[in-house]
N, C-alpha and C positions, 0 to 999 in steps of 0.2 A: 757796407757789404754789398756785393753785387746781388741782384735779384732778378726775378723773371726768367727770360730765356737766355740771358747773358751768362757766360761762364764765370765762375768765381775768380776773384783776385786772391791768389794764395799767399802773396805777401801780406795782404790785409787780413786774410783768414788766420794766419799764424799769430799776428799781433793782437787781433781783436776778438777772436773766437777761441782759438786753441791755446792761448798763452798759459793760463794756469790750469786749464782743463786737462792738458796732456800730462801734467805732473801730479796734480792734487785730486783730480777726478776719481771717485771711487771705482768706477768701471775700468778706467785706464790702469789703476793700481792693481786690480785683480787680473786684468789682461796681462800685465807684466808677470804676475805670478804664474798664470797658465802657460805663457810662453817659456818661462824658465823651466817648467816641468818638461816641456817638449824638448828644449835644448839639452837637458840633462842626458837624454837618451841617444844623442848623436855626437859624432866627432867631426870637427871642421877646423881648418887653419886660415881660411879666407872667407870674407863675407862681403856680399853686395847688399847694401841697405837701400831698398827702393822706397822713396818717400821718407828719407832720413830726417827731414825737418831740421831744426836747429840742434842736431846731435842728441836727440832724446833717447835713442836706442843704443848708443855707444856702450854705456856701462853694462847694460843687460847682455849684449851680444859678446862682449869681451870678458865678462866676469869669469874668473878662474881659468882663463885660457891665455896663451901667448899667440895672439893672432899674427900671422905673417903679412896679412894684407887686409885692410878695411877700406871699402869704397862706398861712398854715399852718393845717391842721385836724388834730385828733387826738382820740381818745377818752379820753386820759389827761390829767387836770387837772395832775398833777405835771409831766408832760413839757412842757405848754404854758407853765407858770410858768417853767421853766428856759429854754425857748426865748425868752421875752420878755426874760429877763435877759441872754442871750448874743448875740442877733442883732437885726436890724431886722425890720420888717414888722408885719403884723397877724395875730392868732391867734384861733381859735375852737374851742370844744369841740363836736364833731360826730361822729355815727355815720353814716358814709358809706353804710351799708346802708339807712338810714331817712330821711336828710336831705340837702339840698344848699343851697348858698348861692345868692343871686341874682347874676346876672352871668356873664361869660365871662372866661377867662384864655387868653392865647396858648398857654401850656403847662400842662397838668395832669400832674403828676408823682406817681406812687404807687409807693413802693418797699417791698417785702417786707410787704405788707398783705393782698393778696387771699387768700393761703394761710391767713390767720387767720379769714376771714369765712364764716359759714354760708351767707349769701346773697350770693355774689360777683356774680351777675347784676344784682341790684338796685344794688349798688355801681357796677358798670360803667355801668349806665343813668344813675345820678346824675352820674357823672363825665363821661359823654358830654354831658349837658345843660350842663355848665359849661366845656366845651372850646371855645376859640375857633379854634385851629389844630391843635395837636399834643397827643397823649397818649403819655406814656412811662411804662411800667410794668415793674417787676422782680418776680419771684416765684420759686417753687420748683417744679420739675417732678419727674418720677420716680415711683417705685412707693411710694405711701403705705403700703400694708400692710407692705411690707418694712421701712420705717423708722418705723413707727407709734410705737414707744416714744420715740424722739427727738422726732418731730414733735409728739406730744401734750404732751410735757414743755415744749416752747417755745410752745405755744398754737396749733399748726397744725390746721386742719380738713381740709386736702387737700394733695396734690401734683398738679400738672397733667399729664395725659397729653399725649403729642406731638400738637400741633395743636389741643388742647382750648381753650386760651385764645384762639387765633386765631379759632376758630369763635364763641366767646362774644362776643369784641370785635366781630366783623363783625355778629353778630345784633342788637346794640344800635345799630349805625350807624357804627362806626369802619371806616376803610379801612386795613388793616394795610400798613405800608410796609416794615418790616424786622424780623426776629427773630434773636436769638442764643441758642443753647443752648450753655452753657459748662460745663466742669468735668471731662470725662473725660480720664484715668482716675483722677487722684490725689484730687480732691475727691469725685467720684462715679464708681465706687462705694466706693473704698477708705476715705476718711476718713468719709464718711457712714455706712458700716457700723460703724466704730469708735465714732462718736458714738452710735449706737443702743444701745451697751452700756456707756457710761460717761458721765461728766459733762464731757467736753471742751468748753471754750468757754462754760461757764455761770458768770455772776457776774464778780467781779473777777479779773483776771489777776495771778498772782505771777511771780517772775522765771523760773520753769521754764516756765509756760504762755506767757509772753511770748516766751521763746526758741523754743519750739515753734512758736508762731504766726508768728514771723519766718521760720523755716526753711521752713514750709509755704508762706508767701507766695512765696518765691523758687522753690520747687518747682512751684508752681501756674502759673508762666509756661509750663510744658510742657503744660498742659492744652489740649484742643481747644476752639475756639469754634464748632464745628459739632455738638458732641455733649456732653451733660451735663445736670445737673439744675438749673443756674442759668439762668433764662429772662429775657431782656430783650426787650421788644416796643415798637416805635415805630409809632404809628398817627396818622392825621389824620382830620379831619371833612370 
């Protein structure tokens, strides 16, 4: 994995860090549940999935709908190749901080990407330009300095302070409709503090880490959805 001041290699990140974590990680599983609640309240026929990875959001975004168009973009060529093999849709290699596609999509979805980007405002501006109706984003809030060891290990550039993302989204033209801060107390601060000092959740899961992940998943149902370090924001144009 890349370290220090060098940017992360996201081909390597997908294979060595986020491989099982994206599917089996208890926080990621609850994040999909929270996103599904947000999606239930909106109507859309086209989706732009920013940071689509190897197709991990396809089933969630298409569930119960007949999408007319699904487009995925990512900075990892490896992830896009996997996505083309596993799902439908069209895929493009793109750095959302520097580029955008022509056109508009009913829903622009961006999950666990902004915390990785040095220039998150440029990314928000590009996504606003492609949003036809709704923008749904998930990211990580909290104290970056407190969790710096873990965050830098997984390629994070920041955690968002309370209200920071809402202000940045509004500044580029979004109208914030709803936010969820989730995870207190069992994910944040308890498990986040443990992650900061060990390798929990990195790479492939064995039977021990799979059992731990399942146990935490059920425990996490006791977390608050009004306080915590997982941030879900729904906005419109």
